[in-house]
C-alpha positions as CSV (number, residue, x, y, z in Angstrom):
1,X,0.0,0.0,0.0
2,X,1.3,3.5,-0.9
3,X,1.0,6.3,1.5
4,X,1.0,9.7,-0.2
5,X,2.5,12.1,2.3
6,X,0.6,15.3,1.7
7,X,2.2,17.6,4.3
8,X,-0.9,19.8,4.8
9,X,-3.1,16.8,5.8
10,X,-0.4,15.7,8.3
11,X,-0.2,19.2,9.8
12,X,-4.0,19.2,10.2
13,X,-3.7,16.3,12.7
14,X,-1.7,18.6,15.1
15,X,-3.9,21.6,14.6
16,X,-6.5,20.8,17.2
17,X,-5.6,22.4,20.6
18,X,-7.8,20.0,22.6
19,X,-6.1,16.9,21.2
20,X,-3.7,15.0,23.5
21,X,-1.3,12.5,21.9
22,X,-0.1,9.4,23.7
23,X,3.5,9.8,22.6
24,X,5.4,12.6,21.0
25,X,8.9,11.7,19.7
26,X,11.4,14.5,19.0
27,X,14.0,13.5,16.4
28,X,13.7,11.7,13.0
29,X,16.8,9.6,12.9
30,X,17.0,5.8,13.3
31,X,16.1,5.9,17.0
32,X,13.2,8.3,16.7
33,X,11.7,6.6,13.7
34,X,12.1,3.2,15.3
35,X,10.3,4.5,18.4
36,X,7.5,6.0,16.4
37,X,7.0,2.7,14.6
38,X,7.0,0.7,17.8
39,X,4.5,3.1,19.5
40,X,2.2,3.4,16.4
41,X,2.2,-0.4,15.8
42,X,1.1,-1.0,19.4
43,X,-1.9,1.3,18.7
44,X,-0.7,4.5,20.6
45,X,-1.5,7.9,19.1
46,X,1.9,8.8,17.9
47,X,3.5,12.0,16.6
48,X,7.1,12.4,15.4
49,X,8.7,15.8,14.8
50,X,12.1,16.3,13.1
51,X,13.7,19.8,12.8
52,X,15.4,19.1,9.4
53,X,15.0,16.1,7.1
54,X,14.6,12.5,8.2
55,X,18.0,11.0,8.9
56,X,19.7,14.3,8.1
57,X,22.3,13.8,10.8
58,X,24.1,10.7,12.0
59,X,21.6,8.2,10.6
60,X,22.5,8.9,6.9
61,X,26.3,9.0,7.6
62,X,27.0,5.5,8.9
63,X,29.4,2.8,7.5
64,X,26.3,1.1,6.0
65,X,26.8,-2.0,8.2
66,X,24.2,-4.0,10.0
67,X,26.5,-5.8,12.3
68,X,27.1,-7.3,15.8
69,X,30.4,-5.4,16.0
70,X,33.6,-7.5,15.8
71,X,35.4,-4.7,17.8
72,X,32.9,-5.0,20.7
73,X,33.6,-8.8,20.8
74,X,37.4,-8.0,21.1
75,X,36.5,-5.7,24.0
76,X,34.6,-8.5,25.7
77,X,31.1,-7.0,25.4
78,X,29.4,-10.4,24.6
79,X,25.9,-9.2,25.6
80,X,26.0,-6.2,23.2
81,X,27.3,-8.4,20.4
82,X,24.7,-11.1,20.9
83,X,21.8,-8.5,21.0
84,X,23.1,-6.8,17.8
85,X,23.5,-10.1,16.0
86,X,19.9,-11.0,16.8
87,X,18.7,-7.6,15.6
88,X,20.8,-8.0,12.4
89,X,18.9,-11.2,11.7
90,X,15.6,-9.5,12.1
91,X,16.6,-6.6,9.8
92,X,17.6,-9.0,7.1
93,X,14.1,-10.6,7.4
94,X,12.0,-7.4,7.8
95,X,13.8,-5.1,5.3
96,X,15.0,-7.7,2.8
97,X,15.2,-5.2,-0.1
98,X,17.8,-3.0,1.7
99,X,19.8,-5.4,3.9
100,X,22.1,-8.0,2.4
101,X,24.5,-10.6,3.6
102,X,27.9,-9.3,2.8
103,X,31.2,-11.2,3.0
104,X,34.1,-9.5,4.7
105,X,37.7,-10.6,4.3
106,X,40.5,-9.9,6.8
107,X,43.9,-10.1,5.1
108,X,46.6,-11.6,7.3
109,X,50.2,-10.3,7.1
110,X,51.4,-12.2,10.1
111,X,51.3,-16.0,9.9
112,X,49.6,-16.5,13.3
113,X,46.9,-13.9,12.8
114,X,44.8,-16.2,10.5
115,X,44.2,-18.7,13.3
116,X,43.6,-15.9,15.8
117,X,40.9,-14.2,13.8
118,X,39.3,-17.5,12.7
119,X,38.8,-18.5,16.3
120,X,37.4,-15.1,17.3
121,X,35.0,-15.0,14.4
122,X,33.8,-18.6,15.0
123,X,32.6,-17.3,18.4
124,X,30.9,-14.3,16.5
125,X,29.0,-16.9,14.4
126,X,28.0,-18.9,17.4
127,X,26.6,-15.9,19.2
128,X,24.2,-15.3,16.2
129,X,22.6,-18.7,16.8
130,X,19.8,-19.6,14.4
131,X,20.1,-16.1,12.8
132,X,23.7,-16.7,11.7
133,X,24.5,-15.3,8.2
134,X,27.2,-17.9,7.4
135,X,30.2,-19.7,8.9
136,X,33.5,-17.8,8.9
137,X,36.5,-19.6,7.5
138,X,40.3,-19.4,7.0
139,X,41.2,-19.0,3.3
140,X,44.5,-19.3,1.4
141,X,46.7,-16.5,0.1
142,X,45.6,-17.3,-3.4
143,X,41.9,-17.2,-2.6
144,X,42.4,-13.9,-0.7
145,X,44.1,-12.3,-3.7
146,X,41.4,-13.6,-6.2
147,X,38.5,-12.4,-3.9
148,X,40.1,-9.0,-3.1
149,X,41.6,-7.9,-6.5
150,X,43.8,-4.9,-5.7
151,X,44.9,-6.1,-2.3
152,X,48.7,-5.7,-1.5
153,X,50.3,-9.2,-2.0
154,X,53.7,-8.6,-0.5
155,X,53.9,-10.3,2.9
156,X,50.4,-11.7,2.7
157,X,49.9,-15.1,4.3
158,X,46.2,-15.8,4.1
159,X,42.7,-14.4,4.8
160,X,39.7,-15.0,7.0
161,X,36.2,-14.6,5.6
162,X,33.2,-13.7,7.8
163,X,29.7,-12.5,7.1
164,X,27.8,-9.4,8.3
165,X,25.0,-7.2,7.0
166,X,25.2,-4.3,4.7
167,X,22.4,-1.7,3.9
168,X,21.4,1.7,2.8
169,X,20.9,3.8,6.0
170,X,18.9,6.8,4.7
171,X,16.7,4.6,2.5
172,X,15.8,2.5,5.5
173,X,14.9,5.7,7.4
174,X,12.5,6.7,4.7
175,X,10.9,3.3,4.6
176,X,10.5,3.4,8.4
177,X,8.7,6.7,8.1
178,X,6.4,5.2,5.5
179,X,5.7,2.2,7.8
180,X,5.0,4.6,10.6
181,X,2.4,6.4,8.5
182,X,0.8,3.1,7.5
183,X,0.5,2.2,11.1
184,X,-1.4,5.5,11.8
185,X,1.4,7.7,13.1
186,X,1.9,11.4,12.1
187,X,5.5,12.1,10.9
188,X,6.6,15.6,10.1
189,X,10.0,16.7,8.9
190,X,11.1,20.4,9.0
191,X,9.2,20.8,12.3
192,X,11.4,22.0,15.2
193,X,10.5,21.5,18.8
194,X,11.3,24.8,20.3
195,X,10.0,24.3,23.8
196,X,8.6,21.9,26.4
197,X,5.1,22.4,27.9
198,X,4.7,21.7,31.6
199,X,1.8,21.6,34.0
200,X,2.5,21.4,37.8
201,X,6.2,20.6,37.0
202,X,5.3,17.7,34.7
203,X,5.9,17.7,30.9
204,X,2.6,17.5,29.1
205,X,3.5,18.5,25.5
206,X,5.8,20.5,23.2
207,X,5.9,23.8,21.4
208,X,6.8,23.2,17.7
209,X,7.5,25.5,14.8
210,X,6.8,24.6,11.1
211,X,10.2,25.6,9.6
212,X,8.6,26.2,6.2
213,X,5.8,28.7,7.3
214,X,7.0,29.8,10.7
215,X,3.7,28.8,12.3
216,X,3.9,27.7,15.9
217,X,1.9,24.9,17.5
218,X,1.3,24.0,21.1
219,X,0.8,20.2,21.1
220,X,-0.3,18.2,24.2
221,X,1.0,14.7,24.9
222,X,1.0,12.1,27.7
223,X,4.7,11.2,27.0
224,X,7.5,13.1,25.3
225,X,10.6,11.2,24.1
226,X,13.9,13.0,23.4
227,X,15.5,11.0,20.5
228,X,17.5,13.8,19.1
229,X,20.9,12.0,18.8
230,X,23.8,14.4,19.2
231,X,21.3,17.2,20.3
232,X,19.8,15.3,23.3
233,X,21.6,17.7,25.7
234,X,19.8,20.7,24.2
235,X,16.4,19.4,25.0
236,X,17.4,18.0,28.4
237,X,18.8,21.4,29.3
238,X,15.5,23.0,28.3
239,X,13.9,20.7,30.9
240,X,16.6,21.0,33.5
241,X,18.9,24.1,32.7
242,X,21.8,22.9,34.9
243,X,21.9,19.4,33.7
244,X,25.4,18.1,33.0
245,X,26.0,17.0,29.3
246,X,25.1,13.4,28.7
247,X,26.7,13.1,25.2
248,X,30.3,13.6,24.0
249,X,30.1,13.5,20.2
250,X,32.7,11.6,18.2
251,X,33.2,12.2,14.5
252,X,33.6,9.5,12.0
253,X,34.4,10.2,8.3
254,X,34.1,8.2,5.1
255,X,35.6,8.6,1.7
256,X,34.1,7.2,-1.4
257,X,36.3,6.1,-4.4
258,X,35.7,4.2,-7.7
259,X,35.3,0.5,-7.3
260,X,38.2,-0.2,-9.7
261,X,40.5,0.1,-6.7
262,X,39.1,-3.1,-5.3
263,X,36.6,-4.5,-7.9
264,X,35.4,-7.7,-6.2
265,X,32.1,-8.3,-4.4
266,X,33.8,-8.9,-1.0
267,X,34.4,-6.1,1.6
268,X,37.8,-5.5,3.2
269,X,38.1,-5.3,7.0
270,X,41.3,-4.1,8.6
271,X,41.2,-5.0,12.3
272,X,43.7,-2.5,13.6
273,X,44.6,0.9,12.3
274,X,47.0,3.5,13.8
275,X,44.5,4.4,16.5
276,X,43.4,0.9,17.3
277,X,40.1,1.1,15.4
278,X,38.9,-1.1,12.6
279,X,38.8,0.2,9.0
280,X,36.3,-1.0,6.4
281,X,36.3,-0.8,2.6
282,X,32.8,-1.8,1.5
283,X,31.2,-2.1,-1.9
284,X,28.2,0.3,-1.9
285,X,26.0,1.2,-4.9
286,X,28.8,0.5,-7.4
287,X,31.5,2.5,-5.4
288,X,33.9,1.7,-2.6
289,X,33.1,3.2,0.8
290,X,36.0,3.5,3.2
291,X,36.0,4.5,6.8
292,X,35.8,5.3,9.6
293,X,37.7,7.6,12.0
294,X,37.1,8.4,15.7
295,X,37.7,12.0,16.6
296,X,36.3,13.5,19.8
297,X,34.8,17.0,19.0
298,X,33.5,19.8,21.1
299,X,31.4,21.7,18.5
300,X,28.8,20.0,16.5
301,X,26.3,20.8,13.8
302,X,23.8,19.2,11.5
303,X,26.3,19.4,8.7
304,X,29.7,18.2,10.1
305,X,32.8,18.5,7.9
306,X,35.7,16.0,7.6
307,X,38.9,17.3,9.1
308,X,42.1,17.3,7.1
309,X,43.8,14.9,9.6
310,X,40.9,12.5,9.3
311,X,41.1,12.4,5.5
312,X,44.8,11.9,5.7
313,X,44.3,9.1,8.3
314,X,41.8,7.1,6.1
315,X,43.9,7.6,2.9
316,X,47.1,6.6,4.7
317,X,45.7,3.5,6.3
318,X,43.8,2.1,3.2
319,X,46.9,2.9,1.1
320,X,48.9,0.3,3.1
321,X,46.6,-2.5,1.9
322,X,45.9,-1.7,-1.8
323,X,48.3,-2.1,-4.7
324,X,47.1,1.2,-6.1
325,X,46.8,3.7,-3.2
326,X,44.0,6.2,-3.7
327,X,45.0,9.9,-4.0
328,X,43.0,13.0,-3.2
329,X,42.0,13.4,-6.9
330,X,40.4,9.9,-6.7
331,X,37.9,10.8,-3.9
332,X,34.4,11.2,-5.3
333,X,32.8,12.2,-2.0
334,X,33.8,12.6,1.6
335,X,31.3,12.9,4.4
336,X,31.3,13.1,8.2
337,X,28.9,11.8,10.8
338,X,28.7,12.3,14.5
339,X,28.1,9.5,17.1
340,X,26.2,10.5,20.2
341,X,28.4,8.6,22.6
342,X,27.9,8.7,26.4
343,X,30.2,11.5,27.8
344,X,33.3,9.9,29.3
345,X,33.8,9.7,33.0
346,X,36.2,11.9,34.8
347,X,39.8,11.4,33.6
348,X,38.9,9.4,30.5
349,X,39.3,11.0,27.1
350,X,39.1,8.3,24.5
351,X,35.9,7.4,22.7
352,X,36.6,4.1,21.1
353,X,36.4,2.4,24.5
354,X,32.9,3.9,25.3
355,X,30.2,1.3,25.0
356,X,27.7,1.6,22.2
357,X,24.9,0.4,24.5
358,X,21.9,2.7,24.6
359,X,20.9,4.6,27.7
360,X,17.4,5.6,28.9
361,X,17.0,8.5,31.3
362,X,13.7,9.8,32.8
363,X,13.9,13.3,34.3
364,X,11.9,14.4,37.3
365,X,9.4,16.1,35.0
366,X,8.9,13.0,33.0
367,X,11.1,13.8,29.9
368,X,12.3,10.4,28.5
369,X,15.7,10.6,26.8
370,X,17.2,7.8,24.7
371,X,20.8,8.0,23.6
372,X,23.7,5.8,22.4
373,X,23.2,2.6,20.4
374,X,23.6,2.2,16.6
375,X,21.5,1.5,13.5
376,X,21.6,-2.3,14.0
377,X,19.9,-2.1,17.4
378,X,17.4,0.7,16.6
379,X,14.4,-1.7,16.9
380,X,15.5,-2.9,20.4
381,X,16.2,0.7,21.5
382,X,12.7,1.6,20.3
383,X,11.1,-1.3,22.2
384,X,12.8,-0.4,25.5
385,X,11.9,3.3,25.0
386,X,8.2,2.7,24.4
387,X,8.1,0.2,27.4
388,X,9.6,3.0,29.5
389,X,7.0,5.5,28.2
390,X,4.2,3.2,29.1
391,X,5.4,3.1,32.7
392,X,6.3,6.8,32.9
393,X,3.0,8.1,31.4
394,X,0.7,5.4,32.7
395,X,-0.4,4.3,29.2
396,X,-2.5,1.1,28.6
397,X,-0.1,-1.8,28.5
398,X,0.3,-3.2,25.0
399,X,3.0,-5.6,23.7
400,X,5.7,-4.8,21.2
401,X,4.9,-6.3,17.7
402,X,7.9,-5.1,15.6
403,X,9.9,-8.4,15.8
404,X,7.9,-9.7,12.9
405,X,6.7,-6.4,11.3
406,X,7.8,-6.0,7.7
407,X,9.2,-2.6,6.8
408,X,7.6,-0.7,3.9
409,X,9.1,-2.0,0.6
410,X,10.4,-5.2,2.0
411,X,10.6,-8.0,-0.6
412,X,13.1,-10.7,-1.2
413,X,12.6,-10.5,-4.9
414,X,15.3,-7.9,-5.7
415,X,17.8,-7.6,-8.6
416,X,20.7,-5.7,-7.2
417,X,22.1,-5.0,-10.6
418,X,19.1,-2.7,-11.1
419,X,19.6,0.5,-9.1
420,X,15.9,0.7,-8.5
421,X,16.1,-2.3,-6.1
422,X,16.2,0.1,-3.1
423,X,12.5,0.8,-3.7
424,X,11.7,-2.9,-3.1
425,X,8.0,-3.6,-3.6
426,X,7.5,0.1,-4.7
427,X,9.7,-0.3,-7.8
428,X,6.8,-1.1,-10.2
429,X,4.6,1.8,-8.9
430,X,7.6,4.2,-9.3
431,X,8.1,3.0,-13.0
432,X,4.3,3.5,-13.5
433,X,4.9,7.3,-13.1
434,X,6.5,7.2,-16.5
435,X,3.1,6.5,-18.0
436,X,1.9,9.8,-16.6
437,X,4.9,11.6,-18.2
438,X,7.2,9.9,-20.7
439,X,10.0,12.4,-19.9
440,X,10.2,11.1,-16.4
441,X,11.9,7.9,-17.8
442,X,14.9,10.0,-18.8
443,X,18.2,10.0,-16.9
444,X,19.1,12.8,-14.5
445,X,22.8,12.5,-15.4
446,X,24.3,10.8,-18.5
447,X,26.8,8.8,-16.5
448,X,24.4,7.6,-13.7
449,X,21.3,5.4,-13.8
450,X,18.9,7.7,-11.7
451,X,15.8,8.8,-13.6
452,X,13.5,11.8,-13.3
453,X,10.6,9.7,-12.0
454,X,12.6,9.1,-8.8
455,X,12.5,12.9,-8.0
456,X,8.7,12.9,-8.5
457,X,8.4,9.8,-6.3
458,X,10.5,11.3,-3.6
459,X,8.3,14.4,-3.4
460,X,5.0,12.6,-3.6
461,X,5.6,9.6,-1.4
462,X,8.9,10.1,0.5
463,X,8.4,13.5,2.1
464,X,11.3,15.2,0.2
465,X,11.1,19.0,0.5
466,X,14.5,20.2,-0.8
467,X,17.0,19.4,-3.5
468,X,19.3,18.2,-0.8
469,X,16.6,15.8,0.5
470,X,16.5,14.2,-2.9
471,X,20.2,14.1,-3.8
472,X,21.5,13.2,-0.4
473,X,19.0,10.9,1.1
474,X,16.4,9.7,-1.4
475,X,18.9,8.9,-4.2
476,X,22.4,8.8,-2.6
477,X,24.3,10.7,-5.2
478,X,25.8,13.4,-2.9
479,X,27.4,10.6,-0.9
480,X,28.6,8.7,-4.0
481,X,29.7,11.4,-6.4
482,X,29.4,14.9,-5.2
483,X,30.5,16.5,-8.5
484,X,27.7,14.6,-10.3
485,X,25.2,15.7,-7.7
486,X,26.1,19.3,-8.3
487,X,25.5,18.8,-12.1
488,X,22.1,17.2,-11.3
489,X,20.9,19.9,-9.0
490,X,19.2,22.3,-11.6
491,X,17.2,19.5,-13.2
492,X,16.1,18.2,-9.8
493,X,15.1,21.7,-8.6
494,X,13.1,22.2,-11.8
495,X,11.2,19.0,-11.4
496,X,10.5,19.6,-7.7
497,X,9.4,23.2,-8.3
498,X,6.6,22.0,-10.6
499,X,5.5,19.2,-8.2
500,X,5.6,21.4,-5.1
501,X,4.1,24.5,-6.9
502,X,7.1,26.7,-6.2
503,X,8.3,29.7,-8.1
504,X,11.6,30.4,-10.0
505,X,13.1,32.1,-7.0
506,X,12.7,29.0,-4.9
507,X,14.3,26.9,-7.7
508,X,17.3,29.2,-8.0
509,X,17.9,29.4,-4.2
510,X,17.6,25.7,-3.9
511,X,20.3,25.1,-6.5
512,X,22.6,27.7,-4.9
513,X,22.1,26.2,-1.4
514,X,22.7,22.7,-2.6
515,X,25.9,23.6,-4.5
516,X,27.3,25.4,-1.5
517,X,26.6,22.3,0.7
518,X,27.9,19.8,-1.9
519,X,31.2,21.6,-2.3
520,X,32.0,20.5,1.3
521,X,31.8,16.9,0.1
522,X,34.6,17.5,-2.5
523,X,38.3,17.5,-1.8
């Protein structure tokens, strides 16, 4: 079933001053969308408000992995790994069009490392139980070279293959929003929560501003959930002005290069870089995605930028393992994301040791804050958050149903050689748009497969409001080839202007804003 997301109809649902929602969720990333879906699917009156676009922040800037976390296994956090592996299995089942079983190879340049990693990864497989993706195995030097064409051969002894999940993060966020709408929730992007409403010291709603019109709404609710990622402290401090910061953001960057540097289907995993982190090189939408770094930062924004030292770190470390080391001119796009990690305790500065477990905090006034975690465990975080909201707000007890709930678009019948596979079961309906207008079957860029119908679809059915929404998060061009995205911007703006009934001034300013933004993704 398609859900046409007419913004005005959705806004009407919050326009009644006497209406009281069961749950309001602030934040439209993985955690907020997951929480909205959990709440709506249990039958609660659910509203989600996001200040920018869905998954605009951290949730569109991940390493595109659905994984238990081999690194957390090495740190001895067995419980976290087991939980994440279970959730990985559910995601493969419930979003089969976006999540795939990906094979990862660790090259061994010390003879004893092969056995060492093989033993550790056998434990990783066992922790997945019935939801295991595949058995890990030790492979020869020759097989490692044939499966990782482009890998440095000098000093190579062998490889270890293991399996994990790979996905498209922003596309999953959009599909979660569509599933929320189908379950009866109201989801609004470009709606900023500017204040908390209180009665007798207890939170009973929010004040929110429509970022497109400036209209302000006072919206009542039994429970308010703060799922704003790196911004959780801002909302917590509105509630309790002297609250100590809960989050210490850590920045991770990724570079994207042509797949010719490592043209196989397997991903490369480097278990230890200069700073003790793991480094991945993962095939993604026909390119090679390489990351990530771990840089503690003090200032943060919706549009973080990769630092020069981070770019150098990734280039230097990947260059040690490839026969042809990538240079700056080879980078098609570079993007940064922020992890909302728990603030370290006194005297501790590092972030890579901080657990990725999620934390739930309820303030004296009843504000529920969820932070930490990662994409893989979003569903479990949501379940715990709604369970908490039921207790905090005294809602009728209803069981979580998301374990077996298919996400919008989910189908196992996907052809990954066709770029439209990301639309899953919507693919046919998207192509039907070309019957309405033959021109919409045309490409947006001569060198890329994206077609004009995808822009129309993004506006009508996927809540896209700006050129950036389309080129960054509906089709992922900005993250794959920033120069091509800049070239596509005028055509996308023209198509959107007609669909959204905007004038030429809107069109021009949209192109200017997007080009300014996209230049930050180019080296």
